[in-house]
C-alpha positions in Angstrom: -27.2 15.6 -4.9 -24.8 13.4 -3.0 -21.2 14.6 -2.6 -18.4 12.0 -2.4 -15.3 12.6 -0.5 -12.3 10.4 -0.2 -10.0 10.4 2.8 -6.5 8.9 2.1 -2.9 9.1 3.5 -0.9 8.7 0.3 2.6 8.6 2.0 4.0 11.2 -0.5 3.7 8.7 -3.3 2.6 9.5 -6.9 0.7 6.3 -7.8 -2.1 7.0 -5.4 -2.7 10.3 -7.3 -3.4 8.3 -10.5 -5.7 5.9 -8.6 -7.5 8.7 -6.9 -8.4 10.5 -10.3 -9.6 7.1 -11.7 -12.2 6.6 -9.0 -15.7 7.2 -10.2 -17.8 10.1 -8.8 -15.3 11.5 -6.4 -15.7 15.3 -5.8 -13.2 16.1 -3.1 -10.1 14.4 -1.6 -9.0 14.8 2.0 -5.3 13.8 1.9 -2.6 13.4 4.4 1.2 13.1 3.8 0.8 14.6 0.5 3.4 15.5 -1.9 3.4 16.9 -5.5 0.9 15.2 -7.9 2.2 13.0 -10.7 2.8 15.3 -13.7 0.5 13.2 -16.0 -2.6 13.8 -13.8 -1.7 17.4 -12.5 -4.3 18.9 -14.8 -7.2 16.6 -13.3 -6.9 17.9 -9.7 -7.2 21.4 -8.2 -5.0 21.8 -5.2 -6.1 25.2 -4.1 -3.8 28.0 -2.9 -0.5 26.9 -1.4 -1.2 28.7 1.8 -4.2 26.4 2.6 -1.7 23.6 3.5 1.9 24.8 3.5 2.9 26.0 7.0 6.1 27.7 5.5 3.7 30.5 4.3 3.0 31.7 7.8 6.1 30.7 9.7 9.0 32.8 10.1 12.5 31.5 9.3 13.3 30.4 12.9 14.0 26.8 11.7 16.8 27.9 9.3 20.2 26.3 10.4 18.3 23.5 12.1 16.4 22.0 9.2 16.1 22.7 5.5 12.3 23.0 5.8 9.6 22.5 8.3 7.8 19.6 6.6 7.1 18.3 3.1 4.2 16.0 3.7 1.1 18.1 4.1 -2.7 17.5 4.6 -4.6 18.9 1.7 -8.1 19.4 0.5 -8.2 18.7 -3.3 -11.1 19.3 -5.7 -11.7 16.5 -8.3 -14.9 17.6 -10.0 -16.9 20.6 -11.2 -19.9 19.4 -9.2 -18.7 21.4 -6.1 -17.3 24.8 -5.4 -14.4 24.9 -2.8 -13.4 27.9 -0.7 -10.0 27.0 0.8 -9.0 28.6 4.2 -5.5 29.8 4.1 -3.4 29.1 7.2 -2.2 31.8 9.5 -0.4 31.8 12.8 -2.5 30.9 16.0 -4.0 34.4 16.5 -7.3 35.0 18.1 -9.0 37.0 15.3 -9.0 35.8 11.7 -10.6 36.8 8.5 -13.3 35.0 6.6 -10.9 33.1 4.5 -8.4 32.1 7.2 -7.8 29.5 9.8 -5.5 29.9 12.7 -3.2 26.9 12.9 -1.1 25.7 15.9 0.5 22.6 14.5 2.9 22.2 11.5 1.6 19.9 8.9 -1.4 18.8 10.8 -4.5 20.3 9.2 -6.1 21.7 6.0 -9.6 23.1 5.8 -12.1 24.3 3.2 -15.8 25.1 2.6 -17.5 22.7 0.2 -20.6 24.0 -1.7 -22.4 21.6 -4.0 -23.5 23.4 -7.2 -26.8 21.6 -6.8 -28.4 23.5 -4.0 -30.1 20.3 -2.6 -27.2 19.8 -0.3 -26.1 22.5 2.1 -22.4 23.7 2.2 -20.2 22.1 4.9 -16.7 22.5 6.3 -14.2 19.7 5.6 -11.0 19.3 7.6 -8.2 16.9 6.6 -6.2 15.9 9.6 -2.9 14.3 10.2 -1.9 13.7 13.9 1.8 13.7 13.4 4.0 11.8 15.9 5.8 14.1 18.3 9.0 13.1 20.2 9.2 13.6 23.9 11.3 16.5 25.2 15.0 15.7 25.6 14.7 16.0 29.3 12.0 13.3 29.6 13.0 9.8 30.6 11.2 7.7 28.1 11.2 4.6 26.0 8.7 6.0 23.4 10.8 5.5 20.4 8.4 7.2 17.9 6.8 9.6 20.3 3.0 10.2 20.5 0.2 11.4 18.2 -2.3 12.7 20.8 -0.6 16.1 21.2 -1.0 16.7 17.5 -4.6 15.5 17.6 -5.4 18.0 20.4 -3.9 20.9 18.4 -6.1 19.8 15.5 -9.2 19.9 17.6 -8.3 23.3 19.0 -7.9 24.7 15.5 -11.2 23.2 14.1 -13.0 24.5 17.2 -13.0 27.9 15.5 -15.7 26.7 13.2 -17.9 25.7 16.2 -19.5 28.8 17.7 -22.5 27.4 19.5 -23.2 24.4 21.9 -25.9 23.3 19.5 -24.4 21.0 16.9 -27.2 21.8 14.6 -25.6 25.2 14.1 -22.5 23.8 12.4 -21.7 21.4 9.6 -18.2 20.0 9.9 -16.6 16.8 8.7 -13.3 15.8 10.1 -11.4 12.9 8.5 -7.7 11.8 8.5 -4.9 9.7 9.9 -4.9 10.0 13.7 -2.3 7.5 14.2 -4.3 6.0 17.1 -7.0 3.4 17.5 -10.6 3.7 18.7 -10.7 0.2 19.9 -10.8 -0.2 23.7 -9.7 -3.7 23.4 -6.8 -3.0 21.0 -3.5 -4.6 22.3 -0.4 -2.6 23.2 -2.3 0.6 23.7 0.1 2.3 26.1 -1.5 5.6 25.6 -5.2 4.4 25.6 -6.2 6.7 28.5 -4.5 9.7 26.8 -6.0 8.8 23.4 -9.5 8.6 25.1 -9.2 12.4 25.8 -9.1 13.0 22.0 -12.4 11.2 21.3 -14.0 12.8 24.5 -13.0 16.3 23.2 -14.6 15.6 19.8 -17.8 14.3 21.4 -17.9 17.4 23.6 -17.8 19.6 20.5 -20.8 17.8 19.0 -18.8 15.7 16.6 -20.1 12.1 16.1 -17.7 9.2 15.4 -18.6 7.7 12.0 -16.0 5.0 11.8 -15.3 3.2 9.6 -16.1 0.8 12.5 -13.3 -1.5 13.5 -12.1 -1.7 9.8 -8.4 -2.1 9.3 -7.0 0.9 7.4 -3.2 0.5 7.8 -0.7 -2.1 6.9 3.0 -2.3 7.6 5.1 -1.1 4.6 5.9 -4.0 2.3 3.2 -6.2 3.6 0.3 -7.5 1.5 -3.2 -6.0 2.1 -4.2 -9.3 3.7 -1.9 -8.4 6.6 -3.7 -5.2 7.4 -4.9 -5.1 11.1 -4.7 -1.7 12.5 -7.1 1.2 12.1 -5.5 4.6 12.3 -7.9 6.5 10.0 -11.2 7.9 11.3 -14.2 10.1 10.3 -16.2 12.5 12.4 -19.1 14.8 11.6 -21.3 17.4 13.4 -24.3 15.7 15.2 -27.2 15.9 13.1 -25.1 16.2 9.9 -23.8 12.7 10.6 -27.2 11.2 9.8 -26.6 12.3 6.2 -23.3 10.6 5.9 -22.2 7.1 4.8 -18.6 5.9 5.4 -16.8 2.9 3.9 -13.3 1.7 4.2 -12.0 0.4 0.7 -9.8 -2.1 2.3 -10.4 -5.4 0.6 -7.2 -6.9 -0.9 -8.2 -6.3 -4.5 -9.2 -2.6 -3.7 -6.5 -1.6 -1.2 -4.5 0.8 -3.4 -0.9 2.0 -3.6 -0.4 3.5 -0.2 0.1 1.9 3.2 -3.3 3.3 4.2 -6.5 2.4 2.4 -8.9 4.9 1.0 -12.1 5.9 3.0 -15.2 6.9 1.0 -17.5 9.4 2.6 -20.8 10.0 0.9 -22.8 13.1 2.0 -26.4 13.1 1.0 
């Protein structure tokens, strides 16, 4: 049995939820910048326990008086069909020892993880991680012209957190799929890549963990807000999988103008055989 995943940054909009549930054959969604589903489709999706995505659950109230909340745009793992069973990992603070149903998380609003088990035993269970490499601002003491900050620090936190699922140097011992909005390009020839050397360290760490890059290869996945899909030029969304498992996976960007969808990011379809 083939399992179909969809990776999508939905920009906290409701219309993408409706488009998501109308897609044929989708079993699991790996979402980023996720808000509350549209009420008319809420019964068609299973979000899992709130503590698998909401960092308020494990954080103290240290932020009170500074912000009203930590974040409201979460990565999520969402079940869309009965063909799979999902075991969500609840987030806990970055401690060294966790229980079977937990994941230690070091970044706020950067990661959600779950175990996907196809009900047809022809496909082995695997871990999915929805990742959002949030932009982080430089420290006030830093002399900088980086107006929006940088995403590589968040990406490294994501890698550190998912490393808990990798307990052996042999990639054949783990089955992990990582997908999401990394806010960075994998194109060495991309223009205006001021942080290119820093971003290379993200791809290098993932490769060292035995995760293969699956693309979608040089496919635009993002367009500036308010622009038509024909204007899409940047690729910020990426998919990785454990070496060996990657041979069972096909990835496609749903980025043609007629297919794009309601968000500023396009959907990425991930088929696991």
